[in-house]
Structures are given as structure tokens and as C-alpha cells.
N, C-alpha and C positions, 0 to 999 in steps of 0.2 A: 731405186736408190737415188739420193740427192746429194750434191756437194754443197757444203755450207761453211760459213765462218762463224765461230763462237763470238758473240757480241756482249755477253753478260751472263750473270748468274741470277737465279731466283732463290731467295731464302724463304723457308717456310718452317714455322715452329710446330705446325700440326700437319700430319699426313695420314692418308688412308693406310691402314695396316698392311694391305697387300703390296704396297710399294716398297721394294727392298732398299737397303742402304745405298746411296749414290746421290749424285748431284742432278739438279734440274737446271739446264742451261738454256739461255735464249740464243738462237742461231738465226743467221740471215742466209737464206738460200740464194742461188745465183740469180733468180728472177727478181730478187729484192724483197720478197715476203719474209716475215719473221715468224718463227714458231718456237715452242718449247720442246726440248728433247731430253730424255733421260740419259745420263752419262755414267756408265759403269767403268770408264777408262781413266778418268781423272784429267780431262782436257781443260785447257785454259783459254782465256780471252785472246782473240786474235788467231787462234789455231784453226786450220782448215780441217774439216771432218767429213765423213761419209755418214749419211743418215738413212736408216731403214724406216719405213712408215707403215701404218695400218696394221692388219692382222699379222703380218710378218714380224713386226716389232713386238707385238704383244705375245706372240708364240715363243719368243726367245726365253721367257721366264718360266721356271719350273713351277708346277702346281697350278693353282688358279691364276688365270691371266689378270694382271693388274690393269687399271684403266690408263694404259700408256700406249700411245699410237705413234710415237716418234722416238727412235733409239739410235744413239751414236754407236756405230759398229766399227769405226776405224778412224785413224788420224792420217791425213794426207801428208806424206813427207816430201813428195816431189811429183809434179805433173809433167808428163812428156808429150 
């Protein structure tokens, strides 16, 4: 898992049918790299999130796994 900050949204008028309804957000991980992550939670710009990657992210979806390898699985309320 990775901690990241949402830095923007990606708008697309055409999508692969296997990708369910949800947002695709650009996030910046703590190391400074940016990636795109599927967001089923409704997160917003500036929000700190937890990201699952790889086959773990793809396996979350029911049925055929869509071509998604980064999934927002939580919103960070507070770090202790």
C-alpha cells in the first residue's frame, strides 16, 4: 500500500467497458512520483489517500478484472 495526495482528476469521454463507474484521479505518492488511480470513494483534490496497487487492486473488482492497477482504498483522516 502507498500513501498519496490527490492532485487532480482525469476526464475521459471514452472508457473500456470493463471499467466501472467511478473517477480516475491523479495522485502523488510520498516519493514524489505521480500515478493514476481508480477512485470508488469520491475523494477530492488535496485529500490524503491510501492506494493498493497491482493484482491486489485489480482483484477488488467483481467478474473480469478491468485494466486497473491502482485503487484508492481509503481516505486518511489523521496520521499519528
